[in-house]
N, CA, C and O atoms as a Tinker XYZ file with bonds, in Angstrom:
   408  protein
     1  N      9.354000   16.016000    9.862000    73     2
     2  CA     9.599000   14.721000   10.602000    64     1     3
     3  C      8.672000   13.545000   10.100000    63     2     4     5
     4  O      7.455000   13.725000   10.129000    81     3
     5  N      9.163000   12.407000    9.663000    73     3     6
     6  CA     8.503000   11.276000    9.115000    64     5     7
     7  C      7.468000   10.732000   10.291000    63     6     8     9
     8  O      7.681000   10.771000   11.503000    81     7
     9  N      6.492000   10.301000    9.733000    73     7    10
    10  CA     5.472000    9.593000   10.752000    64     9    11
    11  C      6.205000    8.053000   10.525000    63    10    12    13
    12  O      7.052000    7.656000    9.725000    81    11
    13  N      5.546000    7.480000   11.493000    73    11    14
    14  CA     6.076000    6.041000   11.793000    64    13    15
    15  C      5.216000    5.282000   10.913000    63    14    16    17
    16  O      4.030000    5.612000   10.870000    81    15
    17  N      5.694000    4.146000   10.079000    73    15    18
    18  CA     4.824000    3.329000    9.282000    64    17    19
    19  C      4.273000    2.253000   10.033000    63    18    20    21
    20  O      5.085000    1.532000   10.613000    81    19
    21  N      3.193000    2.023000   10.132000    73    19    22
    22  CA     2.432000    0.707000   10.800000    64    21    23
    23  C      1.794000   -0.071000    9.776000    63    22    24    25
    24  O      0.881000    0.381000    9.086000    81    23
    25  N      2.317000   -1.382000    9.649000    73    23    26
    26  CA     1.677000   -2.473000    8.320000    64    25    27
    27  C      0.443000   -2.978000    9.139000    63    26    28    29
    28  O      0.612000   -2.977000   10.359000    81    27
    29  N     -0.652000   -3.368000    8.721000    73    27    30
    30  CA    -1.529000   -4.105000    8.781000    64    29    31
    31  C     -1.007000   -5.695000    8.518000    63    30    32    33
    32  O     -0.123000   -5.849000    7.675000    81    31
    33  N     -1.426000   -6.623000    9.074000    73    31    34
    34  CA    -1.178000   -8.093000    8.769000    64    33    35
    35  C     -1.768000   -8.252000    7.613000    63    34    36    37
    36  O     -1.250000   -9.140000    6.936000    81    35
    37  N     -2.659000   -7.718000    7.136000    73    35    38
    38  CA    -3.176000   -7.920000    5.674000    64    37    39
    39  C     -2.060000   -7.134000    4.571000    63    38    40    41
    40  O     -1.703000   -7.727000    3.553000    81    39
    41  N     -1.737000   -6.230000    4.783000    73    39    42
    42  CA    -0.875000   -5.652000    4.000000    64    41    43
    43  C      0.327000   -5.933000    3.925000    63    42    44    45
    44  O      0.951000   -5.649000    2.903000    81    43
    45  N      1.031000   -6.663000    5.177000    73    43    46
    46  CA     2.165000   -7.486000    5.259000    64    45    47
    47  C      2.111000   -8.521000    4.352000    63    46    48    49
    48  O      3.005000   -8.767000    3.543000    81    47
    49  N      0.701000   -9.356000    4.513000    73    47    50
    50  CA     0.729000  -10.585000    3.630000    64    49    51
    51  C      0.597000  -10.168000    2.135000    63    50    52    53
    52  O      1.034000  -10.987000    1.326000    81    51
    53  N      0.077000   -9.052000    1.663000    73    51    54
    54  CA     0.005000   -8.693000    0.522000    64    53    55
    55  C      1.188000   -8.562000   -0.081000    63    54    56    57
    56  O      1.462000   -9.199000   -1.097000    81    55
    57  N      2.121000   -7.604000    0.565000    73    55    58
    58  CA     3.680000   -7.273000   -0.243000    64    57    59
    59  C      4.446000   -8.708000   -0.264000    63    58    60    61
    60  O      5.274000   -8.887000   -1.157000    81    59
    61  N      4.197000   -9.749000    0.701000    73    59    62
    62  CA     4.841000  -11.144000    0.555000    64    61    63
    63  C      4.235000  -12.038000   -0.566000    63    62    64    65
    64  O      4.960000  -12.821000   -1.181000    81    63
    65  N      2.930000  -11.924000   -0.827000    73    63    66
    66  CA     2.048000  -12.304000   -1.797000    64    65    67
    67  C      2.958000  -11.726000   -3.251000    63    66    68    69
    68  O      3.531000  -12.503000   -4.015000    81    67
    69  N      2.941000  -10.543000   -3.386000    73    67    70
    70  CA     3.160000   -9.808000   -4.542000    64    69    71
    71  C      4.645000  -10.228000   -4.804000    63    70    72    73
    72  O      4.971000  -10.433000   -5.974000    81    71
    73  N      5.577000  -10.372000   -3.798000    73    71    74
    74  CA     6.778000  -10.467000   -4.045000    64    73    75
    75  C      7.154000  -12.107000   -4.437000    63    74    76    77
    76  O      7.922000  -12.459000   -5.333000    81    75
    77  N      6.549000  -12.814000   -3.699000    73    75    78
    78  CA     6.221000  -14.598000   -4.244000    64    77    79
    79  C      5.681000  -14.824000   -5.417000    63    78    80    81
    80  O      6.086000  -15.870000   -5.924000    81    79
    81  N      4.903000  -14.225000   -6.051000    73    79    82
    82  CA     4.300000  -14.078000   -7.470000    64    81    83
    83  C      5.450000  -13.635000   -8.585000    63    82    84    85
    84  O      5.855000  -14.327000   -9.519000    81    83
    85  N      5.793000  -12.514000   -8.288000    73    83    86
    86  CA     6.801000  -11.944000   -9.146000    64    85    87
    87  C      7.988000  -13.011000   -9.217000    63    86    88    89
    88  O      8.376000  -13.476000  -10.288000    81    87
    89  N      8.503000  -13.339000   -8.035000    73    87    90
    90  CA     9.685000  -14.006000   -7.828000    64    89    91
    91  C      9.651000  -15.517000   -8.702000    63    90    92    93
    92  O     10.669000  -16.200000   -8.810000    81    91
    93  N      8.453000  -15.883000   -9.243000    73    91    94
    94  CA     8.433000  -17.076000   -9.937000    64    93    95
    95  C      9.062000  -16.992000  -11.266000    63    94    96    97
    96  O      9.565000  -17.910000  -11.914000    81    95
    97  N      8.946000  -15.632000  -11.597000    73    95    98
    98  CA     9.596000  -15.259000  -12.898000    64    97    99
    99  C     10.825000  -14.703000  -12.780000    63    98   100   101
   100  O     11.728000  -15.221000  -13.437000    81    99
   101  N     11.158000  -13.434000  -11.851000    73    99   102
   102  CA    12.353000  -13.212000  -11.717000    64   101   103
   103  C     12.605000  -12.533000  -10.264000    63   102   104   105
   104  O     12.059000  -11.454000  -10.033000    81   103
   105  N     13.365000  -13.105000   -9.347000    73   103   106
   106  CA    13.815000  -12.468000   -8.200000    64   105   107
   107  C     14.248000  -11.198000   -7.991000    63   106   108   109
   108  O     14.081000  -10.541000   -6.964000    81   107
   109  N     14.828000  -10.853000   -9.020000    73   107   110
   110  CA    15.577000   -9.398000   -9.222000    64   109   111
   111  C     14.439000   -8.550000   -9.263000    63   110   112   113
   112  O     14.393000   -7.615000   -8.465000    81   111
   113  N     13.483000   -8.736000  -10.096000    73   111   114
   114  CA    12.292000   -7.891000  -10.627000    64   113   115
   115  C     11.339000   -7.969000   -9.270000    63   114   116   117
   116  O     10.796000   -6.892000   -9.025000    81   115
   117  N     11.057000   -8.966000   -8.409000    73   115   118
   118  CA    10.538000   -8.923000   -7.319000    64   117   119
   119  C     10.933000   -8.022000   -6.279000    63   118   120   121
   120  O     10.156000   -7.315000   -5.638000    81   119
   121  N     12.343000   -8.085000   -6.121000    73   119   122
   122  CA    12.919000   -7.348000   -5.251000    64   121   123
   123  C     12.874000   -5.735000   -5.586000    63   122   124   125
   124  O     12.898000   -4.906000   -4.677000    81   123
   125  N     12.823000   -5.453000   -6.663000    73   123   126
   126  CA    12.946000   -4.150000   -7.216000    64   125   127
   127  C     11.336000   -3.751000   -6.947000    63   126   128   129
   128  O     11.144000   -2.915000   -6.064000    81   127
   129  N     10.253000   -4.255000   -7.599000    73   127   130
   130  CA     8.917000   -3.941000   -6.779000    64   129   131
   131  C      8.640000   -3.548000   -5.525000    63   130   132   133
   132  O      8.020000   -2.551000   -5.155000    81   131
   133  N      9.333000   -4.724000   -4.662000    73   131   134
   134  CA     9.176000   -4.446000   -3.109000    64   133   135
   135  C      9.757000   -3.192000   -2.579000    63   134   136   137
   136  O      9.389000   -2.435000   -1.680000    81   135
   137  N     10.910000   -3.183000   -3.499000    73   135   138
   138  CA    11.755000   -1.833000   -3.103000    64   137   139
   139  C     11.105000   -0.337000   -3.348000    63   138   140   141
   140  O     11.211000    0.644000   -2.613000    81   139
   141  N     10.395000   -0.455000   -4.608000    73   139   142
   142  CA     9.515000    0.810000   -5.083000    64   141   143
   143  C      8.246000    0.815000   -3.996000    63   142   144   145
   144  O      7.819000    1.919000   -3.655000    81   143
   145  N      7.722000   -0.211000   -3.525000    73   143   146
   146  CA     6.738000    0.080000   -2.838000    64   145   147
   147  C      7.042000    0.496000   -1.479000    63   146   148   149
   148  O      6.301000    1.368000   -1.026000    81   147
   149  N      8.015000    0.040000   -0.696000    73   147   150
   150  CA     8.547000    0.410000    0.271000    64   149   151
   151  C      8.956000    2.231000    0.123000    63   150   152   153
   152  O      8.349000    3.104000    0.743000    81   151
   153  N      9.907000    2.441000   -0.672000    73   151   154
   154  CA    10.164000    3.675000   -1.030000    64   153   155
   155  C      8.975000    4.667000   -1.160000    63   154   156   157
   156  O      9.019000    5.792000   -0.663000    81   155
   157  N      7.847000    4.161000   -1.897000    73   155   158
   158  CA     6.523000    5.109000   -1.752000    64   157   159
   159  C      6.004000    5.591000   -0.235000    63   158   160   161
   160  O      5.630000    6.699000    0.150000    81   159
   161  N      6.123000    4.377000    0.438000    73   159   162
   162  CA     5.498000    4.225000    1.741000    64   161   163
   163  C      6.612000    5.176000    2.718000    63   162   164   165
   164  O      6.115000    5.844000    3.625000    81   163
   165  N      7.777000    5.207000    2.554000    73   163   166
   166  CA     8.653000    5.944000    3.142000    64   165   167
   167  C      8.162000    7.493000    2.739000    63   166   168   169
   168  O      7.833000    8.234000    3.665000    81   167
   169  N      8.109000    8.009000    1.297000    73   167   170
   170  CA     7.653000    9.263000    0.932000    64   169   171
   171  C      6.253000    9.542000    1.776000    63   170   172   173
   172  O      6.086000   10.602000    2.378000    81   171
   173  N      5.347000    8.573000    1.760000    73   171   174
   174  CA     4.000000    8.877000    2.283000    64   173   175
   175  C      4.222000    9.299000    3.700000    63   174   176   177
   176  O      3.553000   10.213000    4.180000    81   175
   177  N      5.239000    8.597000    4.461000    73   175   178
   178  CA     5.529000    8.841000    5.907000    64   177   179
   179  C      6.226000   10.252000    5.872000    63   178   180   181
   180  O      6.463000   10.648000    7.013000    81   179
   181  N      6.580000   11.035000    4.978000    73   179   182
   182  CA     7.394000   12.288000    5.122000    64   181   183
   183  C      6.101000   13.176000    4.530000    63   182   184   185
   184  O      5.949000   14.207000    5.185000    81   183
   185  N      5.288000   13.035000    3.612000    73   183   186
   186  CA     4.031000   13.570000    3.176000    64   185   187
   187  C      2.860000   12.717000    2.978000    63   186   188   189
   188  O      2.509000   12.173000    1.930000    81   187
   189  N      2.364000   12.678000    4.004000    73   187   190
   190  CA     1.325000   11.966000    4.074000    64   189   191
   191  C     -0.040000   12.247000    3.177000    63   190   192   193
   192  O     -0.952000   11.437000    3.008000    81   191
   193  N      0.035000   13.526000    2.669000    73   191   194
   194  CA    -1.030000   13.965000    1.904000    64   193   195
   195  C     -0.793000   13.689000    0.383000    63   194   196   197
   196  O     -1.708000   13.652000   -0.440000    81   195
   197  N      0.430000   13.513000    0.117000    73   195   198
   198  CA     0.849000   13.247000   -1.362000    64   197   199
   199  C      0.009000   12.278000   -1.985000    63   198   200   201
   200  O     -0.359000   12.465000   -3.144000    81   199
   201  N     -0.345000   11.242000   -1.334000    73   199   202
   202  CA    -1.409000   10.217000   -2.099000    64   201   203
   203  C     -2.475000   10.920000   -2.516000    63   202   204   205
   204  O     -2.674000   12.044000   -2.056000    81   203
   205  N     -3.300000   10.368000   -3.432000    73   203   206
   206  CA    -4.549000   10.976000   -3.520000    64   205   207
   207  C     -5.635000    9.943000   -2.586000    63   206   208   209
   208  O     -5.504000    8.763000   -2.262000    81   207
   209  N     -6.399000   10.624000   -2.398000    73   207   210
   210  CA    -7.632000   10.305000   -1.634000    64   209   211
   211  C     -8.315000    9.086000   -2.359000    63   210   212   213
   212  O     -8.551000    9.120000   -3.567000    81   211
   213  N     -8.635000    7.961000   -1.530000    73   211   214
   214  CA    -9.010000    6.857000   -2.356000    64   213   215
   215  C    -10.507000    7.080000   -2.789000    63   214   216   217
   216  O    -11.422000    7.457000   -2.057000    81   215
   217  N    -10.578000    6.740000   -4.256000    73   215   218
   218  CA   -11.727000    7.454000   -4.964000    64   217   219
   219  C    -12.918000    6.776000   -4.485000    63   218   220   221
   220  O    -13.976000    7.404000   -4.458000    81   219
   221  N    -12.859000    5.312000   -4.023000    73   219   222
   222  CA   -14.209000    4.680000   -3.289000    64   221   223
   223  C    -14.677000    5.102000   -2.034000    63   222   224   225
   224  O    -15.789000    4.839000   -1.577000    81   223
   225  N    -13.691000    5.843000   -1.423000    73   223   226
   226  CA   -14.180000    6.287000    0.014000    64   225   227
   227  C    -14.577000    7.980000    0.016000    63   226   228   229
   228  O    -14.303000    8.592000   -1.017000    81   227
   229  N    -14.959000    8.435000    0.698000    73   227   230
   230  CA   -15.211000    9.808000    0.956000    64   229   231
   231  C    -14.624000   10.062000    2.390000    63   230   232   233
   232  O    -15.290000   10.407000    3.366000    81   231
   233  N    -13.229000    9.829000    2.360000    73   231   234
   234  CA   -12.807000   10.049000    3.557000    64   233   235
   235  C    -11.183000   10.619000    3.364000    63   234   236   237
   236  O    -10.359000    9.837000    2.891000    81   235
   237  N    -10.900000   11.570000    3.628000    73   235   238
   238  CA    -9.493000   12.306000    3.386000    64   237   239
   239  C     -8.457000   11.709000    4.048000    63   238   240   241
   240  O     -7.312000   11.999000    3.703000    81   239
   241  N     -8.631000   10.979000    4.878000    73   239   242
   242  CA    -7.398000   10.309000    5.688000    64   241   243
   243  C     -7.325000    8.872000    5.167000    63   242   244   245
   244  O     -6.605000    8.105000    5.806000    81   243
   245  N     -7.902000    8.453000    4.211000    73   243   246
   246  CA    -7.740000    7.256000    3.518000    64   245   247
   247  C     -7.256000    7.561000    2.131000    63   246   248   249
   248  O     -8.028000    7.913000    1.239000    81   247
   249  N     -5.968000    7.420000    1.968000    73   247   250
   250  CA    -5.153000    7.718000    0.719000    64   249   251
   251  C     -4.600000    6.480000    0.100000    63   250   252   253
   252  O     -4.547000    5.362000    0.613000    81   251
   253  N     -4.211000    6.838000   -1.039000    73   251   254
   254  CA    -3.331000    5.771000   -1.851000    64   253   255
   255  C     -2.264000    6.142000   -2.659000    63   254   256   257
   256  O     -2.169000    7.283000   -3.111000    81   255
   257  N     -1.367000    5.168000   -2.899000    73   255   258
   258  CA    -0.260000    5.744000   -3.848000    64   257   259
   259  C     -0.161000    4.701000   -4.776000    63   258   260   261
   260  O     -0.288000    3.618000   -4.205000    81   259
   261  N      0.033000    4.592000   -6.097000    73   259   262
   262  CA     0.170000    3.654000   -7.043000    64   261   263
   263  C      1.412000    3.527000   -7.389000    63   262   264   265
   264  O      1.999000    4.476000   -7.908000    81   263
   265  N      2.127000    2.144000   -7.129000    73   263   266
   266  CA     3.199000    1.761000   -7.840000    64   265   267
   267  C      3.423000    0.448000   -8.837000    63   266   268   269
   268  O      3.395000   -0.748000   -8.549000    81   267
   269  N      3.603000    0.950000   -9.815000    73   267   270
   270  CA     3.568000   -0.095000  -10.939000    64   269   271
   271  C      2.267000   -0.590000  -11.046000    63   270   272   273
   272  O      1.566000    0.421000  -11.087000    81   271
   273  N      1.598000   -1.504000  -11.109000    73   271   274
   274  CA     0.065000   -1.940000  -10.842000    64   273   275
   275  C     -0.481000   -2.056000   -9.746000    63   274   276   277
   276  O     -1.599000   -2.563000   -9.655000    81   275
   277  N      0.322000   -1.527000   -8.500000    73   275   278
   278  CA    -0.319000   -2.004000   -7.220000    64   277   279
   279  C     -0.908000   -0.856000   -6.651000    63   278   280   281
   280  O     -0.345000    0.198000   -6.949000    81   279
   281  N     -2.120000   -0.761000   -5.738000    73   279   282
   282  CA    -2.508000    0.371000   -5.052000    64   281   283
   283  C     -2.304000    0.152000   -3.816000    63   282   284   285
   284  O     -2.915000   -0.765000   -3.266000    81   283
   285  N     -1.124000    1.187000   -2.895000    73   283   286
   286  CA    -1.085000    1.045000   -1.762000    64   285   287
   287  C     -1.881000    1.817000   -0.915000    63   286   288   289
   288  O     -1.692000    3.033000   -0.879000    81   287
   289  N     -2.711000    1.314000   -0.252000    73   287   290
   290  CA    -3.886000    2.073000    0.591000    64   289   291
   291  C     -3.448000    2.272000    1.861000    63   290   292   293
   292  O     -2.945000    1.331000    2.474000    81   291
   293  N     -3.586000    3.610000    2.475000    73   291   294
   294  CA    -3.110000    3.675000    4.031000    64   293   295
   295  C     -3.911000    4.798000    4.546000    63   294   296   297
   296  O     -4.413000    5.666000    3.832000    81   295
   297  N     -4.008000    4.724000    5.942000    73   295   298
   298  CA    -4.735000    5.680000    6.560000    64   297   299
   299  C     -3.705000    6.762000    7.389000    63   298   300   301
   300  O     -2.826000    6.376000    8.159000    81   299
   301  N     -3.971000    8.106000    7.097000    73   299   302
   302  CA    -2.985000    8.785000    7.936000    64   301   303
   303  C     -3.523000    9.180000    9.475000    63   302   304   305
   304  O     -4.643000    9.528000    9.848000    81   303
   305  N     -2.421000    9.008000   10.130000    73   303   306
   306  CA    -2.875000    9.312000   11.596000    64   305   307
   307  C     -2.012000   10.210000   11.927000    63   306   308   309
   308  O     -1.157000   10.634000   11.150000    81   307
   309  N     -2.161000   10.595000   13.152000    73   307   310
   310  CA    -1.288000   12.091000   13.707000    64   309   311
   311  C      0.099000   11.683000   13.642000    63   310   312   313
   312  O      0.693000   12.665000   13.196000    81   311
   313  N      0.832000   10.858000   13.829000    73   311   314
   314  CA     1.968000   10.641000   14.185000    64   313   315
   315  C      2.298000    9.501000   13.164000    63   314   316   317
   316  O      3.506000    9.334000   12.995000    81   315
   317  N      1.573000    8.789000   12.542000    73   315   318
   318  CA     1.948000    7.656000   11.747000    64   317   319
   319  C      1.276000    7.480000   10.674000    63   318   320   321
   320  O      0.367000    8.302000   10.555000    81   319
   321  N      1.381000    6.580000    9.675000    73   319   322
   322  CA     0.686000    6.247000    8.787000    64   321   323
   323  C      0.276000    4.661000    8.580000    63   322   324   325
   324  O      1.172000    3.821000    8.659000    81   323
   325  N     -0.843000    4.327000    8.361000    73   323   326
   326  CA    -1.237000    2.643000    8.841000    64   325   327
   327  C     -1.308000    2.059000    7.353000    63   326   328   329
   328  O     -2.188000    2.553000    6.649000    81   327
   329  N     -0.563000    1.149000    6.827000    73   327   330
   330  CA    -0.606000    0.683000    5.757000    64   329   331
   331  C     -1.726000   -0.547000    5.805000    63   330   332   333
   332  O     -1.648000   -1.558000    6.503000    81   331
   333  N     -2.660000   -0.235000    4.988000    73   331   334
   334  CA    -3.944000   -1.059000    5.027000    64   333   335
   335  C     -4.070000   -2.166000    4.202000    63   334   336   337
   336  O     -4.576000   -3.220000    4.589000    81   335
   337  N     -3.546000   -1.946000    2.849000    73   335   338
   338  CA    -3.485000   -3.156000    1.990000    64   337   339
   339  C     -2.467000   -2.465000    0.743000    63   338   340   341
   340  O     -1.962000   -1.346000    0.648000    81   339
   341  N     -2.426000   -3.563000   -0.067000    73   339   342
   342  CA    -1.436000   -3.283000   -1.092000    64   341   343
   343  C     -2.099000   -4.118000   -2.311000    63   342   344   345
   344  O     -1.654000   -5.241000   -2.549000    81   343
   345  N     -3.135000   -3.597000   -3.071000    73   343   346
   346  CA    -3.911000   -4.396000   -3.878000    64   345   347
   347  C     -3.426000   -4.285000   -5.516000    63   346   348   349
   348  O     -2.873000   -3.227000   -5.815000    81   347
   349  N     -3.547000   -5.023000   -6.297000    73   347   350
   350  CA    -3.277000   -5.122000   -7.587000    64   349   351
   351  C     -4.221000   -4.330000   -8.226000    63   350   352   353
   352  O     -5.390000   -4.522000   -7.888000    81   351
   353  N     -3.968000   -3.384000   -9.170000    73   351   354
   354  CA    -5.070000   -2.388000   -9.688000    64   353   355
   355  C     -6.214000   -2.875000  -10.494000    63   354   356   357
   356  O     -7.263000   -2.249000  -10.643000    81   355
   357  N     -5.912000   -4.156000  -11.058000    73   355   358
   358  CA    -7.111000   -4.665000  -11.870000    64   357   359
   359  C     -7.977000   -5.557000  -10.973000    63   358   360   361
   360  O     -8.896000   -6.145000  -11.543000    81   359
   361  N     -7.832000   -5.740000   -9.705000    73   359   362
   362  CA    -8.884000   -6.512000   -8.671000    64   361   363
   363  C     -9.772000   -5.492000   -8.461000    63   362   364   365
   364  O     -9.588000   -4.286000   -8.625000    81   363
   365  N    -10.826000   -6.117000   -8.054000    73   363   366
   366  CA   -11.951000   -4.845000   -7.520000    64   365   367
   367  C    -12.030000   -4.847000   -6.038000    63   366   368   369
   368  O    -12.265000   -5.825000   -5.329000    81   367
   369  N    -11.796000   -3.574000   -5.645000    73   367   370
   370  CA   -11.198000   -3.339000   -4.275000    64   369   371
   371  C    -12.408000   -3.766000   -3.168000    63   370   372   373
   372  O    -12.199000   -4.159000   -2.020000    81   371
   373  N    -13.497000   -3.617000   -3.700000    73   371   374
   374  CA   -14.624000   -4.199000   -2.972000    64   373   375
   375  C    -14.298000   -5.636000   -2.261000    63   374   376   377
   376  O    -14.338000   -5.937000   -1.068000    81   375
   377  N    -13.995000   -6.345000   -3.300000    73   375   378
   378  CA   -13.783000   -7.883000   -2.972000    64   377   379
   379  C    -12.464000   -7.854000   -2.563000    63   378   380   381
   380  O    -12.292000   -8.806000   -1.802000    81   379
   381  N    -11.583000   -7.295000   -2.689000    73   379   382
   382  CA   -10.142000   -7.530000   -2.182000    64   381   383
   383  C    -10.257000   -7.050000   -0.754000    63   382   384   385
   384  O     -9.734000   -7.809000    0.063000    81   383
   385  N    -10.704000   -6.192000   -0.373000    73   383   386
   386  CA   -10.904000   -5.752000    0.924000    64   385   387
   387  C    -12.126000   -6.332000    1.740000    63   386   388   389
   388  O    -12.348000   -5.860000    2.855000    81   387
   389  N    -12.697000   -7.047000    1.378000    73   387   390
   390  CA   -13.925000   -7.503000    2.079000    64   389   391
   391  C    -14.050000   -8.114000    3.528000    63   390   392   393
   392  O    -15.108000   -8.122000    4.157000    81   391
   393  N    -12.879000   -8.615000    3.979000    73   391   394
   394  CA   -12.599000   -9.145000    5.156000    64   393   395
   395  C    -11.865000   -8.036000    6.015000    63   394   396   397
   396  O    -11.667000   -8.260000    7.209000    81   395
   397  N    -11.526000   -7.047000    5.536000    73   395   398
   398  CA   -10.600000   -6.109000    6.323000    64   397   399
   399  C    -11.224000   -4.562000    6.595000    63   398   400   401
   400  O    -11.993000   -4.053000    5.779000    81   399
   401  N    -10.923000   -4.064000    7.490000    73   399   402
   402  CA   -11.489000   -2.646000    8.009000    64   401   403
   403  C    -10.536000   -1.684000    7.466000    63   402   404   405
   404  O     -9.322000   -1.707000    7.666000    81   403
   405  N    -11.264000   -0.725000    6.672000    73   403   406
   406  CA   -10.475000    0.155000    6.231000    64   405   407
   407  C    -10.857000    1.731000    6.842000    63   406   408
   408  O    -10.180000    2.704000    6.508000    81   407
């Protein structure tokens, strides 16, 4: 049974910003990237431990999946997964998450 996907406000803003940035060059590719991110989260909802543990944390419930150059960071709950952030892999994770609780 799939877990419910809960988006944090920050993660929701992240995906909107990613889509807007890519859409400046290609609306079609922006849509493709967003679709791949959503598909990855749907897989995580079915198999929450499929993502790797976040290397910067020593916490097995905080995990990530990589889609293109984006790190999808989520926390595994009993009946849901909480999408915490979607961060470009080139960004420093500490700086990118400075104002967010993980």
